[in-house]
N, CA, C and O of each residue as an XYZ file, in Angstrom:
512
protein
N       9.049     -2.206     -6.884
C       7.917     -1.695     -6.355
C       6.960     -2.766     -6.778
O       7.088     -3.612     -7.664
N       5.895     -2.525     -5.887
C       4.757     -3.349     -6.427
C       3.098     -2.983     -5.884
O       2.984     -2.426     -4.792
N       2.239     -3.213     -6.436
C       0.766     -2.645     -6.448
C      -0.112     -3.898     -5.810
O      -0.302     -4.984     -6.356
N      -0.639     -3.433     -4.403
C      -1.463     -4.725     -4.120
C      -2.760     -4.133     -3.844
O      -2.790     -3.191     -3.052
N      -4.226     -4.691     -4.573
C      -5.292     -4.462     -4.638
C      -5.928     -5.123     -3.421
O      -5.703     -6.332     -3.376
N      -6.698     -4.618     -2.380
C      -7.626     -5.088     -1.345
C      -9.105     -4.770     -1.163
O      -9.202     -3.824     -0.382
N     -10.092     -5.124     -1.512
C     -11.242     -4.958     -1.477
C     -11.687     -4.231     -0.457
O     -11.315     -4.668      0.632
N     -12.485     -3.083     -0.411
C     -12.584     -2.385      0.839
C     -14.532     -1.508      0.673
O     -15.292     -1.475     -0.294
N     -14.648     -1.086      1.741
C     -16.035     -0.712      1.936
C     -15.949      0.850      1.639
O     -14.848      1.396      1.716
N     -17.131      1.614      1.287
C     -16.955      2.783      1.071
C     -16.093      3.525      0.292
O     -15.972      3.517     -0.933
N     -15.485      4.194      1.159
C     -14.246      5.228      0.590
C     -13.282      4.829      0.376
O     -12.489      5.520     -0.264
N     -12.903      3.439      0.851
C     -11.867      2.975      0.679
C     -10.541      3.394      1.410
O     -10.761      4.110      2.387
N      -9.499      3.179      1.224
C      -8.432      3.793      1.982
C      -7.791      3.014      2.989
O      -8.478      2.134      3.507
N      -6.655      3.154      3.359
C      -6.128      2.456      4.685
C      -6.896      2.529      6.055
O      -6.770      1.603      6.856
N      -7.770      3.722      6.367
C      -8.624      3.623      7.433
C      -9.678      2.917      7.185
O     -10.186      2.701      8.286
N     -10.570      2.221      6.023
C     -11.727      1.494      5.745
C     -11.225      0.145      6.085
O     -10.075     -0.288      6.156
N     -12.550     -0.494      6.305
C     -12.653     -2.214      6.615
C     -12.677     -2.884      5.245
O     -13.411     -2.612      4.296
N     -11.656     -3.883      5.339
C     -12.263     -4.611      4.192
C     -13.304     -5.420      3.951
O     -13.988     -6.061      4.749
N     -13.392     -5.305      2.332
C     -15.123     -5.654      2.407
C     -14.456     -7.602      2.088
O     -13.455     -8.193      1.685
N     -15.649     -7.841      2.539
C     -15.171    -10.000      2.562
C     -15.820    -10.257      0.665
O     -15.563    -11.381      0.233
N     -16.314     -9.633      0.012
C     -16.611    -10.071     -1.131
C     -15.984     -9.017     -2.490
O     -16.319     -7.889     -2.853
N     -15.173     -9.768     -2.888
C     -14.216     -9.094     -3.967
C     -15.278     -8.852     -5.071
O     -14.862     -7.824     -5.607
N     -16.062     -9.104     -5.515
C     -16.957     -8.643     -7.071
C     -18.072     -7.620     -6.563
O     -18.668     -6.873     -7.338
N     -18.301     -7.659     -5.166
C     -19.189     -6.715     -5.021
C     -18.782     -5.772     -3.699
O     -19.534     -5.300     -2.847
N     -17.213     -5.655     -3.836
C     -17.079     -4.669     -2.863
C     -17.342     -3.274     -3.300
O     -17.745     -3.263     -4.463
N     -17.244     -1.982     -2.716
C     -17.783     -0.947     -2.543
C     -16.632     -0.238     -3.653
O     -16.883      0.402     -4.673
N     -15.381     -0.573     -3.104
C     -13.961      0.071     -3.963
C     -13.019     -0.677     -3.685
O     -13.060     -1.485     -2.757
N     -11.698     -0.453     -4.717
C     -10.770     -1.352     -4.352
C      -9.625     -0.131     -3.979
O      -9.312      0.741     -4.789
N      -9.174     -0.217     -2.872
C      -7.909      0.303     -2.312
C      -6.396     -0.277     -2.948
O      -5.935     -1.386     -2.677
N      -5.756      0.722     -3.837
C      -4.407      0.170     -4.261
C      -3.506      0.643     -3.331
O      -3.611      1.673     -2.665
N      -2.421     -0.346     -3.322
C      -1.294      0.374     -2.287
C      -0.378      0.157     -3.275
O      -0.473     -0.714     -4.139
N       0.762      1.168     -3.117
C       1.791      1.054     -4.170
C       2.943      0.784     -3.072
O       2.976      1.651     -2.199
N       3.964     -0.328     -2.939
C       5.042     -0.202     -2.239
C       6.457     -0.142     -2.934
O       6.717     -0.501     -4.082
N       7.352      0.412     -1.956
C       8.751      0.316     -2.372
C       9.387      0.154     -1.835
O       9.720      1.094     -1.114
N      10.161     -1.217     -1.682
C      10.994     -1.415     -0.208
C      10.169     -1.229      1.084
O      10.448     -0.445      1.992
N       8.790     -2.322      1.016
C       8.134     -2.268      1.885
C       7.343     -0.949      2.374
O       6.507     -0.976      3.277
N       7.633     -0.043      1.816
C       7.323      1.271      2.494
C       5.911      1.825      1.717
O       5.840      1.292      0.609
N       4.964      2.585      1.934
C       3.845      2.817      1.278
C       4.388      4.253      0.298
O       4.850      5.289      0.777
N       4.213      4.008     -0.909
C       4.404      4.940     -1.597
C       3.291      5.962     -2.117
O       3.495      7.152     -2.360
N       1.890      5.180     -2.261
C       1.130      6.026     -3.001
C      -0.250      4.748     -2.573
O      -0.102      3.547     -2.801
N      -1.355      5.264     -2.023
C      -2.526      4.748     -1.670
C      -3.785      5.151     -2.641
O      -4.406      6.192     -2.427
N      -4.024      4.537     -3.394
C      -5.006      5.251     -4.419
C      -6.601      4.412     -4.231
O      -6.409      3.268     -3.821
N      -7.963      4.705     -4.420
C      -9.070      4.232     -4.455
C      -9.630      4.200     -5.479
O      -9.499      5.258     -6.093
N     -10.360      3.282     -6.102
C     -11.305      3.445     -7.361
C     -12.439      2.413     -7.063
O     -12.330      1.218     -6.786
N     -13.403      3.078     -7.173
C     -14.881      2.506     -7.129
C     -15.047      1.298     -7.817
O     -14.509      1.368     -8.922
N     -15.592      0.192     -7.595
C     -16.104     -0.749     -7.938
C     -16.935     -0.863     -8.884
O     -17.760     -1.773     -8.798
N     -16.949     -0.116     -9.863
C     -17.874     -0.022    -11.378
C     -19.039     -1.490    -11.450
O     -20.211     -1.536    -11.822
N     -18.060     -2.649    -10.888
C     -18.907     -3.782    -11.302
C     -19.728     -4.532    -10.382
O     -20.351     -5.558    -10.655
N     -19.664     -3.761     -8.937
C     -20.546     -3.971     -8.120
C     -21.858     -4.443     -8.057
O     -22.356     -5.311     -7.340
N     -22.495     -3.495     -9.206
C     -23.886     -3.994     -9.065
C     -24.492     -4.754    -10.368
O     -25.690     -4.965    -10.556
N     -23.579     -5.068    -11.103
C     -23.741     -6.049    -12.154
C     -24.690     -6.962    -11.866
O     -24.855     -7.117    -10.656
N     -25.426     -7.674    -12.629
C     -26.556     -8.608    -12.208
C     -25.754     -9.747    -12.088
O     -25.828    -10.438    -11.073
N     -24.701    -10.131    -13.365
C     -23.801    -11.242    -13.016
C     -22.617    -11.171    -13.691
O     -22.787    -10.657    -14.796
N     -21.140    -11.572    -13.405
C     -20.426    -11.409    -14.050
C     -19.485    -10.223    -13.132
O     -18.524     -9.650    -13.645
N     -19.861    -10.009    -11.933
C     -19.095     -9.022    -10.921
C     -17.780     -9.214    -10.791
O     -16.930     -8.325    -10.841
N     -17.514    -10.830    -10.557
C     -15.935    -11.186    -10.286
C     -14.854    -10.993    -11.445
O     -13.669    -10.711    -11.267
N     -15.468    -11.192    -12.618
C     -14.664    -11.371    -13.585
C     -14.363     -9.727    -14.212
O     -13.215     -9.571    -14.629
N     -15.163     -8.681    -14.294
C     -15.366     -7.527    -14.353
C     -14.110     -7.106    -13.011
O     -12.945     -6.810    -13.276
N     -14.704     -7.174    -11.539
C     -13.706     -6.663    -11.008
C     -11.858     -7.137    -11.082
O     -10.843     -6.491    -10.823
N     -12.001     -8.039    -11.388
C     -10.199     -8.890    -12.061
C      -9.784     -7.808    -12.700
O      -8.717     -7.252    -12.440
N     -10.703     -7.378    -13.702
C     -10.026     -6.566    -14.987
C     -10.024     -5.074    -14.159
O      -9.224     -4.276    -14.647
N     -10.698     -4.630    -13.127
C     -10.445     -3.554    -12.620
C      -9.064     -3.516    -11.813
O      -8.221     -2.621    -11.864
N      -9.026     -4.658    -11.078
C      -7.638     -5.100    -10.316
C      -6.591     -4.886    -11.712
O      -5.544     -4.261    -11.538
N      -6.898     -5.387    -12.975
C      -5.267     -5.517    -13.688
C      -5.291     -4.127    -14.558
O      -4.204     -3.791    -15.026
N      -6.099     -3.524    -14.746
C      -6.234     -2.065    -15.183
C      -5.325     -0.998    -14.691
O      -4.722     -0.144    -15.341
N      -5.359     -1.309    -12.884
C      -4.921     -0.293    -12.395
C      -3.473     -1.056    -11.580
O      -3.065     -0.742    -10.461
N      -2.947     -1.981    -12.376
C      -1.566     -2.448    -13.014
C      -1.014     -3.240    -11.026
O       0.097     -3.376    -10.515
N      -2.353     -3.544    -10.523
C      -2.044     -4.517     -9.286
C      -1.806     -5.943     -9.589
O      -2.694     -6.620    -10.108
N      -0.841     -6.350     -9.338
C      -0.444     -7.852     -9.347
C      -0.609     -8.921     -8.382
O      -0.429    -10.135     -8.485
N      -0.977     -8.222     -7.460
C      -1.651     -9.008     -5.901
C      -2.657     -8.442     -5.774
O      -3.046     -7.370     -6.236
N      -3.161     -9.237     -5.064
C      -4.724     -9.224     -4.379
C      -4.962     -9.792     -3.002
O      -5.211    -10.997     -3.019
N      -4.947     -9.250     -1.871
C      -5.329     -9.588     -0.513
C      -6.990     -9.783     -0.515
O      -7.693     -8.787     -0.681
N      -7.634    -11.195     -0.310
C      -8.958    -11.112     -0.284
C      -9.015    -12.397      0.088
O      -8.320    -13.322     -0.331
N     -10.265    -12.435      1.262
C     -10.722    -13.769      1.684
C     -11.503    -14.730      1.002
O     -11.406    -15.919      1.306
N     -12.513    -14.216     -0.174
C     -13.073    -15.461     -1.082
C     -13.236    -14.901     -2.269
O     -13.255    -13.698     -2.528
N     -13.348    -15.758     -2.949
C     -13.512    -15.413     -4.663
C     -14.912    -16.260     -4.879
O     -15.479    -17.147     -4.240
N     -15.156    -15.613     -5.979
C     -16.237    -16.563     -7.183
C     -15.245    -17.113     -8.106
O     -14.201    -16.541     -8.419
N     -15.677    -18.395     -8.573
C     -15.399    -19.413     -9.285
C     -14.502    -18.624    -10.921
O     -13.394    -18.784    -11.431
N     -15.690    -17.798    -11.249
C     -15.088    -17.097    -12.415
C     -14.480    -15.968    -12.059
O     -13.957    -15.314    -12.962
N     -14.410    -15.510    -10.778
C     -13.333    -14.479    -10.759
C     -11.919    -14.887    -10.394
O     -10.954    -14.178    -10.681
N     -11.807    -16.149     -9.698
C     -11.043    -17.052     -9.578
C     -10.084    -17.629    -10.939
O      -8.925    -18.043    -10.895
N     -10.906    -17.514    -12.034
C     -10.341    -17.918    -13.376
C      -9.771    -16.843    -13.984
O      -8.696    -16.858    -14.584
N     -10.579    -15.798    -13.811
C      -9.950    -14.450    -14.585
C      -8.468    -14.300    -13.851
O      -7.512    -14.304    -14.627
N      -8.229    -14.191    -12.678
C      -7.352    -13.380    -11.540
C      -6.130    -14.582    -11.872
O      -4.928    -14.470    -11.631
N      -6.733    -15.584    -12.407
C      -5.129    -16.757    -13.128
C      -5.397    -16.215    -14.149
O      -4.296    -15.672    -14.235
N      -5.999    -15.814    -15.179
C      -5.739    -15.744    -16.871
C      -4.863    -14.237    -16.648
O      -3.855    -14.091    -17.339
N      -5.276    -13.077    -15.636
C      -4.167    -12.158    -15.840
C      -3.281    -12.161    -14.776
O      -2.630    -11.174    -14.434
N      -3.242    -13.242    -14.248
C      -1.791    -13.479    -13.478
C      -1.584    -12.879    -12.299
O      -0.483    -12.829    -11.751
N      -2.314    -12.540    -11.986
C      -2.817    -11.828    -10.319
C      -2.671    -12.649     -9.298
O      -3.518    -13.508     -9.054
N      -1.514    -12.477     -8.533
C      -1.481    -13.101     -7.482
C      -2.024    -13.101     -5.934
O      -1.710    -12.347     -5.013
N      -2.916    -14.168     -5.958
C      -3.523    -14.012     -4.454
C      -3.072    -14.280     -2.894
O      -2.158    -15.061     -2.633
N      -3.530    -13.825     -2.252
C      -3.094    -14.066     -0.718
C      -4.443    -14.175      0.351
O      -5.363    -13.436      0.003
N      -4.571    -14.569      0.960
C      -6.035    -15.174      1.585
C      -5.865    -13.851      2.956
O      -4.889    -13.618      3.670
N      -7.190    -13.202      2.924
C      -6.891    -12.465      3.942
C      -8.253    -12.909      5.314
O      -9.443    -13.079      5.050
N      -7.628    -13.010      6.729
C      -8.433    -13.776      7.359
C     -10.037    -12.760      7.265
O     -10.360    -11.623      6.922
N     -10.772    -14.133      7.862
C     -12.450    -13.730      7.555
C     -12.825    -12.863      8.641
O     -14.027    -13.043      8.837
N     -12.448    -12.166      9.290
C     -12.863    -11.002      9.936
C     -12.743     -9.756      9.574
O     -12.118     -9.293      8.620
N     -13.630     -9.004     10.713
C     -13.467     -7.517     10.000
C     -12.402     -6.576     10.629
O     -12.641     -6.025     11.703
N     -11.200     -6.382      9.954
C     -10.283     -5.876      9.711
C      -9.826     -4.407      8.521
O     -10.006     -4.385      7.303
N      -9.269     -3.414      9.316
C      -8.659     -2.541      8.481
C      -8.348     -2.829      7.513
O      -8.505     -4.049      7.454
N      -7.781     -2.292      6.180
C      -7.056     -2.417      5.204
C      -5.593     -1.854      5.787
O      -4.585     -2.519      5.549
N      -5.517     -0.836      6.419
C      -3.958     -0.667      7.292
C      -3.196     -1.990      8.089
O      -2.017     -2.337      8.166
N      -4.204     -2.430      8.524
C      -3.716     -3.533      9.532
C      -3.525     -5.007      8.775
O      -2.694     -5.876      9.038
N      -4.532     -5.007      7.781
C      -4.330     -5.988      6.687
C      -3.037     -5.740      5.728
O      -2.553     -6.612      5.005
N      -2.652     -4.664      5.820
C      -1.349     -4.677      4.738
C      -0.141     -4.819      5.597
O       0.947     -5.241      5.206
N      -0.532     -4.293      7.216
C       0.763     -4.656      8.083
C       0.957     -6.372      8.215
O       2.004     -7.019      8.238
N      -0.320     -6.793      8.282
C       0.053     -8.433      8.287
C       0.593     -9.051      7.220
O       1.272    -10.070      7.338
N       0.304     -8.414      5.949
C       0.962     -8.955      4.704
C       2.752     -8.480      4.656
O       3.652     -9.026      4.018
N       2.811     -7.478      5.424
C       4.319     -6.988      5.498
C       5.106     -7.852      6.603
O       6.300     -8.102      6.770
N       3.947     -8.198      7.278
C       4.920     -8.990      8.223
C       4.889    -10.726      7.847
O       5.316    -11.609      8.592
N       4.318    -10.907      6.603
C       4.467    -11.903      6.039
C       3.902    -12.953      6.906
O       4.410    -14.053      7.122
N       2.440    -12.343      7.532
C       1.685    -13.482      7.958
C       0.579    -13.498      7.050
O      -0.394    -14.193      7.340
N       0.587    -12.941      6.165
C      -0.498    -13.628      5.169
C       0.179    -14.476      3.858
O       0.985    -13.719      3.318
N       0.140    -15.480      3.326
C       0.672    -16.065      2.753
C      -0.261    -16.119      1.245
O      -1.478    -16.080      1.065
N       1.031    -16.237      0.165
C       0.058    -16.354     -1.059
C      -0.529    -17.656     -1.179
O       0.268    -18.588     -1.073
N      -1.985    -18.001     -1.417
C      -2.908    -18.733     -1.909
C      -3.573    -18.443     -3.248
O      -3.930    -17.395     -3.787
N      -3.628    -20.030     -3.688
C      -3.983    -20.215     -4.967
C      -5.183    -19.756     -5.531
O      -6.021    -20.509     -5.036
N      -5.749    -18.998     -6.246
C      -6.957    -18.473     -6.174
C      -8.115    -19.353     -6.434
O      -9.288    -18.983     -6.385
N      -7.633    -20.745     -6.759
C      -8.700    -21.858     -6.698
C      -8.941    -22.140     -5.284
O     -10.056    -22.499     -4.907
N      -8.058    -22.012     -4.563
C      -8.377    -22.516     -3.066
C      -9.060    -21.569     -2.289
O      -9.148    -21.804     -1.084
N      -9.744    -20.173     -2.905
C     -10.273    -19.324     -2.020
C     -11.791    -19.380     -2.461
O     -12.590    -18.534     -2.061
N     -12.143    -20.393     -3.283
C     -13.645    -20.137     -4.092
C     -14.293    -20.490     -3.079
O     -14.120    -21.608     -2.594
N     -15.217    -19.553     -2.530
C     -16.338    -19.847     -1.879
C     -17.376    -21.476     -1.629
O     -18.127    -21.950     -2.483
N     -17.191    -21.892     -0.636
C     -17.613    -22.998     -0.520
C     -16.551    -24.171     -0.838
O     -16.872    -25.320     -0.534
N     -15.428    -23.950     -1.375
C     -14.508    -25.023     -1.699
C     -14.139    -26.147     -0.297
O     -13.954    -27.363     -0.342
N     -14.121    -25.259      0.846
C     -13.726    -26.334      1.759
C     -15.002    -26.959      2.703
O     -15.041    -27.436      3.837
N     -15.983    -26.718      1.690
C     -17.351    -27.156      2.413
C     -17.739    -28.679      2.041
O     -18.279    -29.565      2.704
N     -17.201    -28.630      0.590
C     -17.497    -30.038      0.035
C     -17.159    -31.419      0.857
O     -17.420    -32.513      0.359
């Protein structure tokens, strides 16, 4: 069994659009898989989204507190990256395009989304 977290807009869930901002997403969709079959979908509001600073670190704690050990995300802030590393949450890079949670999960299940060190997902890292 594995639990995967995906930042999402508004109400979250499989039919919601993936949110491009980890710490500022509206909600997290947590998907429990057992032998690549969905056994549970849970949506948790991102209470860190409105924080003036530290939203990424707090969001990482939300992911951890919901037992997810994998996160599919397009970009992270540096503090979120450090927090996820310290919590031993594996990160996978989502495509930087508008995509539904269920379609992103399908890409993951087909092996088209690879594990990516969180430090490689830091915003602006590849622009240096």
